[in-house]
C-alpha positions in Angstrom: 0.0 0.0 -0.2 1.5 3.4 -1.0 0.6 6.5 0.9 -1.6 9.5 -0.4 1.4 10.5 -2.8 1.7 7.2 -4.4 5.1 6.5 -2.5 5.7 3.1 -1.3 8.7 1.4 0.8 10.1 -1.6 -0.7 12.6 -2.7 1.6 10.7 -5.7 2.4 11.5 -7.1 -1.0 14.6 -8.4 -2.5 16.2 -6.9 -5.4 15.0 -9.8 -7.6 11.5 -9.9 -6.7 8.9 -9.3 -9.3 6.3 -6.7 -8.1 3.0 -6.2 -9.5 1.6 -2.6 -9.1 -2.2 -2.5 -9.2 -4.4 0.7 -9.1 -8.3 0.4 -9.7 -8.5 2.9 -12.6 -5.1 1.7 -14.2 -4.0 -1.6 -15.9 -1.6 -3.9 -13.6 2.0 -3.4 -14.3 5.0 -5.7 -13.3 8.3 -4.6 -12.6 11.6 -5.7 -11.1 12.1 -4.3 -7.6 15.6 -3.2 -8.4 14.0 -1.2 -11.4 11.9 0.3 -9.0 14.0 1.9 -6.4 13.9 5.7 -6.1 11.8 5.5 -9.4 8.6 6.7 -10.7 6.4 4.1 -12.2 4.0 5.1 -14.9 0.6 2.9 -15.4 -1.7 2.8 -18.3 -5.4 3.9 -17.6 -8.1 1.1 -18.0 -10.6 1.3 -20.5 -14.0 2.6 -18.8 -11.6 3.0 -15.8 -14.1 5.4 -14.3 -16.9 2.9 -14.1 -14.9 0.2 -12.5 -15.5 0.3 -8.7 -18.7 -1.1 -6.8 -19.3 -1.5 -3.0 -22.5 -2.8 -2.8 -21.8 -6.4 -4.1 -19.7 -7.0 -0.9 -19.7 -3.9 1.1 -16.3 -3.5 -0.1 -14.7 -2.3 -3.1 -14.4 -4.6 -5.9 -13.7 -4.2 -9.6 -17.0 -3.8 -11.3 -16.1 -6.3 -14.2 -15.6 -9.0 -11.3 -19.5 -9.0 -10.4 -21.6 -11.8 -12.1 -24.8 -9.6 -11.6 -25.5 -6.5 -13.3 -25.2 -3.3 -11.6 -25.8 0.2 -12.5 -23.6 3.1 -11.2 -25.0 6.9 -11.0 -22.5 9.0 -10.3 -22.5 12.5 -8.3 -21.8 14.2 -11.7 -24.8 12.5 -13.7 -26.7 13.4 -10.5 -25.8 16.8 -11.0 -26.5 16.8 -14.7 -30.0 15.3 -14.4 -31.1 17.3 -11.9 -33.7 15.1 -10.0 -36.3 16.5 -7.7 -36.2 13.2 -5.3 -34.1 10.4 -5.3 -36.9 8.3 -6.7 -36.6 10.5 -9.8 -32.8 9.8 -9.5 -33.4 5.9 -9.8 -35.8 6.5 -12.8 -33.0 8.6 -14.7 -30.9 5.2 -14.4 -32.8 3.7 -17.5 -33.6 0.3 -15.6 -35.7 1.4 -12.6 -39.5 2.0 -13.2 -41.1 4.8 -10.6 -44.6 4.4 -9.6 -46.2 7.5 -8.2 -49.6 8.0 -5.9 -48.9 11.6 -5.3 -46.3 14.0 -5.7 -44.3 13.4 -2.3 -43.5 9.8 -3.5 -41.7 7.5 -5.6 -42.1 3.6 -5.6 -39.2 1.6 -7.4 -40.1 -1.5 -9.5 -37.1 -3.5 -10.5 -37.4 -6.7 -12.5 -41.0 -7.2 -11.7 -40.7 -6.7 -7.9 -41.4 -4.0 -5.7 -41.8 -2.3 -2.3 -40.6 -4.7 0.6 -39.2 -7.0 -1.9 -36.6 -4.5 -2.9 -33.7 -3.3 -0.5 -32.7 0.1 0.3 -29.5 1.0 2.1 -28.0 4.4 3.1 -24.0 4.4 3.6 -24.3 0.6 4.1 -27.2 0.6 7.0 -30.8 -1.0 5.6 -33.4 1.6 5.4 -36.3 -1.3 5.0 -38.0 -1.6 8.7 -40.7 -3.9 10.1 -43.8 -1.6 8.1 -42.6 -1.7 5.0 -45.5 -2.9 3.1 -46.6 -4.8 0.1 -48.1 -1.4 -1.3 -46.2 1.4 -2.8 -43.6 2.9 -0.9 -42.6 6.4 -0.7 -39.6 6.4 1.6 -36.8 6.8 -1.0 -37.6 10.5 -1.1 -36.3 10.9 2.5 -32.8 10.5 0.8 -31.4 13.9 -0.5 -30.2 13.8 -4.0 -27.8 16.6 -3.2 -25.7 14.7 -0.8 -25.3 11.4 -2.9 -21.9 10.8 -3.7 -22.9 7.4 -5.7 -25.7 5.2 -6.2 -25.2 1.4 -7.1 -28.4 -0.6 -8.3 -27.9 -4.2 -7.8 -30.2 -5.8 -10.4 -31.7 -9.1 -9.0 -31.2 -11.1 -5.7 -28.9 -9.5 -2.9 -29.9 -11.6 0.1 -26.7 -13.0 1.0 -25.0 -9.8 1.7 -28.0 -7.8 2.7 -30.6 -10.8 4.0 -34.8 -10.2 3.9 -36.4 -8.3 1.3 -33.5 -8.3 -1.1 -35.5 -10.2 -3.6 -35.5 -8.3 -6.7 -32.6 -5.7 -6.1 -30.7 -3.6 -3.8 -30.3 0.5 -4.2 -27.5 1.8 -2.6 -26.9 5.1 -1.6 -23.6 6.5 -0.6 -23.8 10.0 0.7 -20.6 12.1 0.6 -17.5 11.7 2.5 -15.9 14.6 4.4 -12.7 15.3 2.8 -9.4 15.7 5.1 -6.7 18.3 4.3 -3.8 15.7 5.3 -1.7 18.6 6.2 -1.5 21.4 8.9 -3.7 23.9 6.3 -7.5 23.9 6.3 -9.1 22.4 3.2 -12.4 24.1 2.8 -15.0 23.6 -0.1 -18.7 24.4 -0.2 -21.6 24.1 -2.8 -24.6 26.3 -3.1 -27.7 25.5 -5.4 -30.8 27.4 -6.4 -33.6 25.5 -8.6 -36.6 26.3 -10.1 -39.3 24.2 -12.1 -42.3 25.4 -14.2 -44.6 22.3 -13.8 -45.0 22.3 -10.1 -43.4 25.7 -9.2 -40.5 24.2 -7.6 -38.2 26.4 -5.4 -35.2 24.4 -4.1 -32.3 25.6 -2.2 -29.2 23.6 -0.9 -26.0 24.5 0.7 -23.1 22.0 1.7 -19.8 23.1 3.4 -16.6 20.8 4.1 -14.1 21.6 6.5 -11.1 19.5 6.3 -8.0 19.2 8.7 -5.1 16.9 9.1 -7.4 14.2 10.8 -10.8 15.6 11.4 -13.3 16.4 8.8 -16.8 17.6 8.7 -19.3 17.7 6.2 -22.8 19.6 6.7 -25.7 19.7 4.4 -29.2 21.6 4.4 -31.8 21.4 1.7 -35.1 22.8 1.3 -37.7 22.4 -1.3 -41.2 24.0 -1.9 -43.7 22.2 -4.4 -46.8 23.7 -5.6 -50.0 21.6 -7.1 -48.6 19.9 -10.2 -49.6 20.6 -13.7 -50.3 17.6 -16.0 -49.7 18.0 -19.7 -52.4 19.2 -22.5 -52.2 16.2 -24.7 -53.6 12.9 -23.9 -56.4 11.0 -22.3 -59.0 13.1 -20.4 -59.6 10.6 -18.0 -56.8 12.1 -16.3 -58.0 15.4 -15.8 -59.1 17.1 -12.8 -62.5 18.9 -13.4 -63.5 19.5 -9.5 -62.0 18.9 -5.9 -63.3 19.4 -2.5 -62.4 22.4 -0.4 -63.0 22.7 3.3 -64.1 26.2 4.6 -65.0 27.1 8.3 -65.9 23.2 8.8 -68.0 23.0 5.6 -66.9 20.7 2.7 -67.5 22.4 -0.9 -67.3 21.1 -4.1 -65.2 23.5 -6.3 -65.0 23.7 -10.1 -61.2 23.5 -11.0 -60.6 26.7 -12.9 -57.6 24.7 -14.4 -58.6 21.0 -14.8 -55.0 20.4 -15.7 -53.9 21.4 -12.3 -54.2 18.3 -9.9 -55.3 19.8 -6.5 -54.1 19.2 -4.0 -50.7 17.9 -4.5 -48.5 20.7 -2.9 -46.0 20.0 -0.3 -42.5 21.1 1.0 -39.6 19.1 2.6 -36.1 19.6 4.5 -32.9 17.4 4.4 -30.3 17.9 6.8 -26.9 15.8 6.9 -23.8 16.1 9.4 -21.0 13.8 9.0 -17.6 13.5 10.5 -14.6 11.7 9.6 -11.5 11.1 11.8 -8.4 9.5 10.6 -5.9 9.2 13.7 -3.5 6.8 11.4 -3.5 5.7 8.0 -5.0 2.3 8.7 -7.9 3.4 11.2 -11.0 5.6 10.0 -14.1 6.6 12.2 -16.9 7.9 10.4 -20.2 9.4 12.2 -23.3 10.3 10.2 -26.3 12.1 11.5 -29.4 12.1 8.7 -32.6 13.9 9.3 -35.6 14.5 6.9 -39.1 15.7 7.2 -41.8 16.6 4.8 -44.9 18.8 5.4 -48.8 17.0 5.2 -49.2 15.9 1.9 -52.1 14.6 0.2 -52.3 11.1 -1.1 -53.8 12.4 -4.7 -54.9 8.9 -5.8 -57.3 8.7 -2.9 -58.9 11.9 -3.5 -59.9 11.4 -7.2 -62.2 8.4 -6.2 -65.8 8.7 -6.9 -68.6 7.2 -4.9 -71.4 7.1 -7.4 -71.3 10.9 -9.0 -69.6 12.3 -5.8 -66.2 12.7 -4.7 -65.5 10.3 -2.0 -63.1 12.1 0.2 -62.9 15.4 1.7 -59.4 14.9 2.9 -56.7 12.1 2.6 -53.5 13.4 3.7 -50.2 11.4 5.2 -48.5 13.5 8.1 -45.3 14.4 7.9 -42.8 11.7 6.6 -39.6 11.7 9.2 -36.6 9.9 9.2 -33.6 10.0 11.2 -30.4 8.0 11.3 -27.3 8.3 13.6 -24.8 5.9 12.0 -21.1 5.0 13.5 -19.0 3.2 11.3 -15.3 2.0 12.4 -12.9 0.8 9.6 -9.7 -0.7 10.1 -6.9 -2.1 7.9 -4.4 -4.9 8.8 -1.8 -6.5 7.0 -0.7 -8.8 10.0 -3.8 -10.3 11.1 -5.0 -13.9 10.0 -8.7 -12.9 9.9 -9.1 -9.8 8.0 -7.1 -7.3 5.9 -9.9 -5.0 6.5 -12.4 -5.2 9.0 -15.5 -2.8 9.0 -18.1 -2.3 12.3 -21.2 -0.6 11.6 -23.8 0.6 14.3 -27.1 2.7 13.5 -30.1 3.7 15.2 -33.2 5.0 12.9 -36.5 6.5 13.7 -39.2 6.5 11.2 -42.4 8.6 11.8 -45.8 8.4 9.4 -49.4 8.8 9.9 -52.5 9.0 7.7 -55.5 11.3 8.1 -58.7 10.7 6.2 -62.5 12.0 6.2 -65.3 11.5 3.6 -67.3 14.1 2.0 -69.8 15.9 4.3 -68.7 13.6 7.3 -67.5 15.1 10.6 -65.3 12.1 11.4 -61.7 12.4 10.7 -59.6 8.8 11.2 -56.1 9.1 12.3 -53.3 6.5 12.4 -50.0 7.5 13.8 -47.1 4.8 13.3 -43.4 4.9 14.4 -40.4 2.6 14.1 -37.2 2.5 16.1 -34.7 0.4 14.6 -31.3 -0.7 15.7 -28.8 -2.6 13.7 -25.0 -3.6 14.3 -22.9 -4.8 11.4 -19.4 -6.6 11.2 -17.9 -6.8 7.9 -14.5 -8.4 7.0 -12.3 -8.8 4.2 -9.4 -11.3 3.8 -7.0 -12.0 1.0 -6.5 -15.8 1.1 -4.1 -15.9 -1.6 -3.0 -14.4 -4.8 -6.6 -15.7 -6.6 -8.8 -16.0 -3.7 -10.5 -13.5 -1.7 -13.1 -13.8 1.3 -15.8 -11.4 2.6 -17.8 -12.6 5.6 -19.4 -11.0 8.1 -22.3 -10.7 11.2 -25.8 -9.0 11.3 -28.3 -8.2 13.9 -31.2 -6.0 13.6 -34.2 -4.9 16.2 -37.2 -3.3 15.3 -40.0 -1.8 17.5 -43.3 -0.4 16.2 -45.5 1.8 18.1 -49.2 2.5 16.5 -52.1 4.3 17.5 -55.7 4.9 15.9 -57.8 7.9 16.7 -61.1 9.3 15.6 -61.9 13.1 15.5 -64.8 14.9 15.3 -64.0 18.2 13.6 -66.9 19.9 14.5 -66.5 19.3 18.4 -63.0 18.5 18.6 -64.0 15.5 20.8 -61.5 12.4 20.0 -62.1 8.5 20.7 -59.7 5.7 20.4 -60.0 3.4 17.3 -58.2 0.2 15.9 -54.4 1.1 15.1 -52.8 0.2 11.8 -50.5 -2.1 13.4 -50.2 -4.0 16.8 -48.9 -1.3 19.1 -45.5 -2.3 21.0 -44.6 -5.3 18.4 -41.2 -6.0 17.5 -39.3 -7.8 14.8 -35.6 -9.2 15.2 -32.9 -10.6 12.8 -29.8 -12.2 13.2 -27.4 -13.5 10.4 -24.2 -14.9 9.5 -23.0 -14.8 5.9 -19.8 -15.7 3.6 -18.9 -14.9 0.3 -16.0 -16.0 -1.8 -14.4 -14.7 -5.0 -11.6 -16.9 -6.8 -10.1 -15.3 -9.7 -7.9 -18.0 -11.3 -6.5 -15.6 -13.9 -7.8 -12.0 -15.2 -10.0 -13.4 -17.5 -12.4 -15.4 -15.5 -13.8 -14.9 -12.1 -15.9 -17.3 -9.8 -18.0 -15.9 -6.9 -20.0 -17.8 -4.6 -21.8 -17.2 -1.2 -24.2 -18.3 1.5 -26.2 -16.8 4.4 -28.0 -18.0 7.4 -30.7 -15.5 8.4 -33.0 -16.2 11.5 -35.9 -13.8 12.2 -38.2 -13.6 15.2 -41.6 -11.5 15.4 -43.8 -10.7 18.4 -46.9 -9.2 17.9 -49.6 -8.4 20.8 -53.1 -7.6 19.7 -54.6 -6.8 22.9 -55.3 -3.2 22.3 -56.9 -3.6 18.9 -59.1 -6.6 20.1 -61.2 -4.1 21.8 -62.3 -3.4 17.9 -61.6 -6.5 16.0 -62.2 -9.4 18.5 -59.9 -11.5 16.9 -59.5 -15.4 17.8 -55.8 -14.8 19.2 -54.3 -12.2 21.3 -50.9 -12.3 20.0 -48.7 -13.9 17.7 -45.2 -14.8 17.1 -42.9 -16.1 14.3 -39.6 -17.9 14.5 -38.1 -18.8 11.2 -34.6 -19.3 9.5 -33.6 -19.2 6.3 -30.5 -20.3 4.0 -29.8 -18.5 1.0 -26.9 -18.8 -1.5 -25.5 -17.5 -4.9 -23.0 -18.7 -7.3 -21.8 -16.7 -10.2 -18.8 -16.4 -12.9 -17.6 -13.7 -14.9 -15.6 -14.7 -18.1 -13.7 -12.1 -20.4 -12.2 -14.4 -22.9 -10.9 -11.1 -25.1 -11.3 -7.4 -24.7 -14.7 -7.6 -27.0 -16.6 -10.3 -24.9 -17.7 -10.1 -21.5 -20.1 -13.1 -20.2 -21.8 -13.3 -17.2 -24.1 -16.1 -15.5 -25.4 -15.8 -12.0 -27.9 -18.3 -9.8 -29.3 -17.2 -6.6 -31.6 -17.7 -4.0 -33.3 -14.9 -1.8 -35.9 -14.6 1.1 -38.2 -12.2 2.5 -39.6 -12.7 6.2 -43.0 -11.6 7.1 -42.6 -8.4 9.1 -45.3 -6.7 11.1 -46.8 -5.0 8.0 -47.5 -8.6 6.7 -48.7 -10.3 9.9 -50.6 -7.5 11.9 -51.9 -4.6 9.5 -55.4 -3.4 9.5 -56.2 -0.9 6.8 -59.0 0.0 3.9 -56.8 -1.6 1.1 -59.7 -0.2 -1.3 -63.3 1.2 -1.1 -65.2 -1.8 0.6 -62.5 -3.7 1.6 -60.6 -4.2 5.0 -57.1 -5.9 5.4 -57.0 -7.7 8.8 -54.1 -9.5 10.9 -53.2 -13.0 9.8 -50.7 -15.4 12.3 -50.4 -18.0 9.8 -47.7 -16.9 7.5 -44.1 -18.3 6.2 -41.3 -16.7 4.5 -41.6 -16.3 0.7 -38.4 -17.3 -1.3 -37.1 -16.4 -4.9 -35.2 -18.5 -6.8 -33.2 -16.8 -9.9 -30.9 -17.0 -13.0 -29.5 -14.5 -14.9 -27.2 -14.8 -18.1 -25.5 -11.3 -19.2 -23.4 -10.5 -22.3 -21.5 -7.7 -23.0 -19.9 -6.8 -26.4 -17.4 -4.2 -26.6 -15.9 -3.4 -30.1 -13.0 -1.2 -29.6 -15.0 1.2 -27.2 -16.9 2.4 -30.1 -20.0 0.4 -29.8 -20.7 -1.2 -26.5 -23.9 -3.8 -26.4 -25.0 -4.9 -23.1 -27.6 -7.3 -22.5 -29.1 -9.5 -19.8 -32.2 -12.0 -19.7 -33.4 -13.3 -16.4 -36.0 -15.8 -14.6 -37.3 -15.4 -11.0 -39.5 -18.2 -9.5 -41.1 -16.7 -6.3 -42.8 -19.2 -4.1 -45.0 -18.8 -1.1 -45.7 -15.4 -2.4 -47.1 -13.0 0.1 -50.4 -11.7 -1.5 -53.6 -9.9 -0.4 -56.6 -12.2 -0.6 -60.0 -12.8 0.7 -60.3 -13.9 4.4 -62.7 -14.5 7.0 -62.7 -13.0 10.7 -64.3 -15.1 13.2 -66.5 -17.0 10.3 -67.3 -13.8 8.9 -66.5 -12.4 5.2 -67.5 -8.6 5.9 -67.4 -6.5 8.8 -67.8 -2.7 9.9 -64.7 -0.7 9.1 -64.6 3.1 9.6 -68.6 3.0 9.2 -68.8 1.1 6.2 -69.4 -2.7 5.4 -66.1 -3.9 4.2 -65.1 -7.3 2.7 -62.5 -9.2 4.8 -59.2 -9.5 3.4 -55.4 -10.6 4.5 -51.9 -11.2 3.4 -51.5 -14.9 3.0 -49.0 -17.3 1.3 -51.6 -18.1 -1.7 -49.6 -17.9 -4.8 -46.5 -18.5 -6.7 -45.0 -16.5 -9.4 -43.0 -16.7 -12.4 -41.0 -13.5 -13.6 -38.8 -13.3 -16.8 -37.4 -10.3 -18.7 -34.7 -8.9 -20.9 -32.8 -5.7 -20.6 -30.6 -4.2 -23.3 -28.0 -1.2 -23.3 -26.4 0.4 -26.1 -23.6 2.9 -26.2 -22.1 4.4 -29.4 -19.3 6.6 -29.3 -19.3 8.3 -32.5 -16.8 10.7 -31.5 -14.9 11.8 -28.4 -17.6 14.6 -27.9 -20.7 13.0 -29.1 -22.1 9.8 -28.0 -25.6 7.7 -28.0 -26.8 5.9 -25.0 -30.3 3.8 -25.0 -31.8 1.3 -22.7 -34.7 -0.9 -23.3 -36.6 -3.4 -20.5 -39.1 -6.2 -21.2 -40.6 -7.7 -18.1 -43.2 -10.3 -18.0 -45.0 -12.8 -15.7 -47.4 -14.5 -14.1 -48.8 -15.0 -10.7 -50.8 -18.3 -9.8 -53.0 -18.9 -6.7 -53.5 -22.1 -4.9 -56.4 -22.9 -6.9 -54.8 -22.6 -10.5 -56.0 -19.2 -11.4 -53.4 -17.3 -13.4 -53.2 -13.7 -13.5 -50.9 -10.7 -14.4 -48.4 -9.6 -11.9 -49.0 -6.6 -10.3 -45.7 -4.8 -10.2 -44.4 -6.0 -13.9 -44.1 -2.8 -15.4 -44.9 -2.3 -19.0 -41.9 -2.4 -21.5 -39.9 1.0 -21.0 -36.9 2.5 -22.2 -34.8 5.8 -22.9 -32.4 6.9 -25.6 -30.0 9.9 -25.1 -28.0 11.6 -27.6 -25.2 13.2 -25.7 -22.5 15.9 -26.8 -19.9 17.1 -24.1 -16.8 19.4 -25.1 -15.2 22.0 -23.3 -17.6 24.0 -20.7 -20.9 22.7 -22.7 -22.9 19.3 -21.9 -26.0 18.7 -24.1 -28.5 15.8 -23.9 -31.3 15.1 -26.3 -33.4 12.3 -25.1 -36.8 10.5 -25.5 -38.4 8.6 -22.6 -40.8 5.8 -23.7 -43.6 3.4 -22.2 -45.8 0.5 -24.0 -49.2 0.0 -23.5 -50.6 -2.5 -21.1 -54.3 -3.5 -22.0 -57.2 -4.3 -19.6 -56.5 -8.0 -20.0 -52.8 -7.4 -19.3 -53.6 -5.7 -15.9 -53.5 -7.3 -12.3 -56.9 -7.8 -11.1 -55.9 -5.3 -8.1 -55.2 -2.8 -10.6 -58.6 -3.3 -12.7 -60.0 -2.5 -9.6 -58.7 1.0 -9.4 -60.3 2.3 -12.7 -60.1 5.9 -11.1 -56.5 5.7 -11.8 -56.4 4.5 -15.4 -57.4 5.8 -18.8 -60.8 3.8 -20.4 -60.6 1.7 -23.4 -63.4 1.9 -26.2 -65.0 -0.4 -23.8 -64.9 1.4 -20.9 -62.5 -1.0 -19.0 -59.0 0.6 -17.5 -56.0 0.4 -19.1 -52.7 1.9 -19.2 -51.9 3.8 -22.6 -48.5 3.9 -24.1 -46.7 7.3 -24.0 -43.6 9.2 -24.7 -41.7 12.4 -24.1 -39.1 14.4 -26.0 -36.7 16.3 -23.4 -33.5 18.3 -23.8 -31.0 19.4 -21.1 -27.8 21.4 -21.3 -25.1 22.3 -18.7 -22.6 25.1 -19.2 -19.7 25.6 -16.9 -18.7 29.2 -16.9 -15.6 28.7 -14.6 -14.7 26.6 -11.7 -17.0 28.3 -9.5 -20.2 28.8 -11.3 -22.3 26.3 -13.5 -26.0 26.5 -15.0 -28.2 23.5 -15.9 -31.2 23.7 -17.5 -33.7 21.5 -19.0 -37.0 21.3 -20.8 -38.9 18.1 -20.1 -41.9 16.6 -22.0 -41.4 19.0 -24.6 -44.6 18.2 -26.6 -46.8 18.5 -23.3 -47.9 14.9 -23.3 -50.7 14.0 -20.6 -49.7 10.4 -19.4 -49.3 8.5 -16.3 -46.5 5.9 -15.5 -48.0 2.5 -14.7 -50.1 2.0 -11.4 -49.6 5.9 -10.7 -52.2 7.8 -9.4 -51.2 11.1 -10.2 -50.4 12.2 -13.8 -46.7 13.2 -14.6 -45.5 16.7 -15.3 -46.5 18.6 -18.4 -44.0 20.6 -20.2 -41.1 21.7 -17.8 -38.8 24.1 -17.5 -36.2 23.6 -14.9 -33.5 26.0 -14.1 -30.5 25.5 -11.6 -27.7 27.7 -10.7 -24.7 26.1 -9.0 -22.0 28.0 -7.1 -19.1 26.3 -5.8 -16.9 28.2 -3.2 
């Protein structure tokens, strides 16, 4: 290992030794020790060198070429250019992640036909998934501030060996900025200020980050604030999406109001603040201590898809709001390098505490009763990850993990006229807990530079306890408490073969699992008008078994074709199905007779797909980049009935023509989706006709759509840059699949960045 200036001490080697000099961005060089004494060694850059290093596959740095799975990298530079409003939009810009939105304050990723609690989110190596991550659409990814992200890695496919439960369809790993030290007596200071405005929702964003670096200490501080007004949809598209009327409440009286601008989605406005404080301490070259404090909160924001539902000819809800979505994390990470230990070359201990808070408030039109349900999760996690070079060809990664989640939940009925409140059934069993303990190991064997074999195994044990005593005042369940005590083995094996500079062939086989959580086993909520989900204490883990084959062709770095096909079999699939409670198929819930449903192991799913990416480098300045995704599959229940998958997105893709030279960067691009006809929709989606366009037979379907877009960035000097985008130039009116809110219409985005 050299020092920060690249200087290495060779005294431990004899003059006849042959030394191999390796750097992640350069080709490996071999030199005789006697030729290296007091010499400067020059290395040749690797092709695609800047796209080589990934952390998500093992939690330690590896060459991207060695990983048998497909991993998408999104760098800070590309994030600054794409200018996403939220981290959900950031993922969408990758070209391989589909985003669903129920409201503007949202964004639920779909990857390879799986979504929500079957995908894992990590922030700086800590899992964000908690015990109430649901099977319905999730908005937690918007709590991550795009301005603070240094790198995002999306692992397509299972990741349970390293990350445990929930990593069935993919892992979204977000790595925030690391504080930079000066490594000298002088202060290293750097700061960035950003102001941004967008016309479609009158977005007003301000961001400031500051880095103070000393010889051994460094501090990074970030604050971002965003204010969104109601979102305007496009003017050309299905009339089914427009907003002709909405309900406004004045002095406690609900009024039906004609929308002066039916393209304006009222109400969708909200605001959000993100704070980040990181501290790094390096007392020695081989010791690093990192502290991270993260906080984000939104204002109240409307769940727009619930506000466009009708009951007969009348809008159903006068209000349906999420309370502030709050997330706090404190994260401590200690890293130690060692050349003497028999157990590790690198060891990393990570301890984190997270607090999640969310709430829901809804009230029917002209009804005084407001239902309020509040939830909070306290999550503690501890990870120990180790890396050991067993020989010149073999590398071992292994570790331990412990997770503890405690859930608090309450339900209240409030009369808006009198202000009186009464208790009611809570969404989750109050005081329930979910625990996980795991041991994993992963081995990389590289017999030569052209061939890599990786394999791994994990054992995970999950314990869940839920007490329904409080909710039994209202539900009268046949049990007062339940628990799950289950274990799961998962494994993976894959190869990466590079016979020459042109061909890269990847193959990977994996198994993954998801253990039932508090949301699965104990939730009470209205899934749709006239239906209520109740607890079910008879649940087992679901397992995914997958195969992936990838082929990459690189023709002299001028034309690069990257293809992958995959197949996933999901057994014991947890799905929502009709149920009985004390022999009753219907009960009264929130003053409405509702069909009883529950989460059950009642299906199996088969998912298959094909992904293709094309990069053409016409010149050093001009390139073409295109991605296309095809996803299919079926879900079969215990009675042999086969239906479409709920989270299998339609075929989608994006094509970019990019020109970059000197201070200019230009990007003209198109985004596009294919149609999903009515018979291609999952049954649960057909029941949400209010969200979809209607075909010639009056049945809901998801029309195809496209947008044409243009983006540019100009770097005035080292301090000032301007980014401007004109999105959806032709002002198309469309909804991404399964979304309750229409996408932005023509949208001009201006962003000015000043670097101190």
